[in-house]
C-alpha positions as CSV (number, residue, x, y, z in Angstrom):
1,M,0.0,0.0,0.0
2,K,1.4,3.4,-1.0
3,T,1.5,5.9,1.8
4,K,0.7,9.6,1.4
5,P,3.6,12.0,1.9
6,L,3.6,14.6,4.7
7,S,3.5,17.2,1.9
8,A,-0.2,16.4,1.5
9,L,-0.8,18.1,4.8
10,S,-1.0,21.9,5.4
11,V,2.2,23.7,6.2
12,R,1.0,24.4,9.8
13,T,0.2,20.8,10.4
14,A,3.4,19.5,8.8
15,N,5.4,22.0,10.9
16,C,3.7,20.9,14.1
17,L,4.5,17.3,13.4
18,S,8.1,18.0,12.6
19,W,8.5,20.2,15.8
20,L,7.2,17.2,17.8
21,G,9.6,14.9,16.0
22,L,6.9,12.9,14.2
23,H,8.1,12.1,10.7
24,R,6.9,8.6,10.1
25,R,3.3,7.6,9.5
26,E,3.5,4.9,12.2
27,D,4.7,7.4,14.8
28,I,2.0,9.9,13.9
29,L,-0.7,7.2,14.1
30,R,0.6,6.1,17.5
31,A,0.7,9.7,18.8
32,V,-3.0,10.2,17.7
33,K,-4.1,7.0,19.3
34,D,-2.2,7.7,22.5
35,R,-3.6,11.3,22.5
36,T,-0.2,12.8,22.7
37,L,-0.9,14.5,19.4
38,H,-4.0,16.4,20.5
39,P,-5.0,20.1,20.8
40,S,-5.1,19.7,24.6
41,N,-1.4,18.7,24.8
42,P,0.6,21.8,25.7
43,K,3.6,20.5,23.8
44,A,1.7,20.4,20.6
45,R,1.7,24.2,20.0
46,N,-0.3,25.5,17.0
47,F,-1.9,22.1,16.7
48,G,-5.7,22.7,17.0
49,K,-8.9,20.9,16.2
50,K,-8.6,21.5,12.4
51,S,-5.0,20.1,12.4
52,L,-6.2,17.0,14.3
53,A,-9.1,16.5,11.8
54,E,-6.6,16.9,8.9
55,V,-4.2,14.4,10.4
56,R,-7.0,11.9,11.1
57,A,-8.3,12.2,7.5
58,W,-4.7,11.8,6.2
59,L,-4.3,8.6,8.3
60,G,-7.7,7.4,7.1
61,L,-9.2,7.4,10.5
62,K,-12.8,8.3,11.2
63,P,-13.4,11.9,12.5
64,E,-13.5,12.3,16.2
65,L,-16.9,13.4,17.7
66,N,-16.7,16.4,19.9
67,E,-19.0,17.1,22.9
68,R,-21.3,19.2,20.9
69,D,-21.9,16.5,18.3
70,I,-22.5,13.9,21.1
71,H,-25.1,16.1,22.8
72,R,-26.9,16.7,19.5
73,I,-27.0,12.9,18.8
74,R,-28.3,12.2,22.4
75,A,-31.0,14.9,21.9
76,R,-32.2,13.4,18.7
77,V,-32.3,9.9,20.2
78,A,-34.2,11.2,23.3
79,C,-36.7,13.0,21.0
80,G,-37.2,9.8,19.0
81,L,-37.7,7.7,22.1
82,R,-40.3,10.2,23.4
83,R,-42.2,10.0,20.1
84,E,-42.3,6.2,20.6
85,G,-44.0,6.7,23.9
86,L,-41.3,6.3,26.4
87,T,-41.6,8.4,29.6
88,L,-38.8,10.7,30.6
89,A,-37.8,8.2,33.3
90,G,-37.6,5.5,30.6
91,I,-35.5,7.7,28.3
92,G,-33.3,8.4,31.3
93,R,-32.8,4.7,31.9
94,V,-31.9,4.0,28.2
95,L,-29.5,6.9,28.0
96,R,-28.2,6.5,31.6
97,I,-29.1,10.1,32.5
98,S,-31.4,11.7,35.0
99,K,-35.1,12.4,34.2
100,E,-34.4,16.1,34.2
101,K,-31.5,15.6,31.8
102,A,-33.7,13.5,29.6
103,R,-36.3,16.3,29.5
104,Q,-33.6,18.7,28.4
105,H,-32.4,16.4,25.7
106,V,-36.0,15.9,24.4
107,C,-36.5,19.7,24.3
108,K,-33.3,20.2,22.5
109,G,-34.1,17.4,20.0
110,E,-37.5,19.0,19.3
111,R,-35.8,22.4,18.8
112,L,-33.2,20.9,16.4
113,E,-36.0,19.2,14.4
114,R,-37.9,22.5,14.1
115,E,-34.7,24.3,12.9
116,E,-34.2,21.7,10.2
117,K,-37.7,22.1,8.8
118,T,-37.2,25.9,8.4
């Protein structure tokens, strides 16, 4: 299998990788999986969310879901469960959250659906 060269990445991302001493694909993959190559790592200066997404795409990995995406997915699931007739307590048990949090997710899911229709 032919590997993609580092030159396929943006200059910023390639510079960040070289500053961290990551030159081989295997090293970069290991660093991503170990989360040493992550925007939250203070040693990875100028390496943000976009750079991480770019590296993950370059490695052929699936994009990482962020907290906002996870909350939106949970809201849609909660809204769907509510439509199927589950109570808030039942939704809470399925999603392993409190009844109040289930209510918040259902409200958010309904709001997201209304926004999509407009």
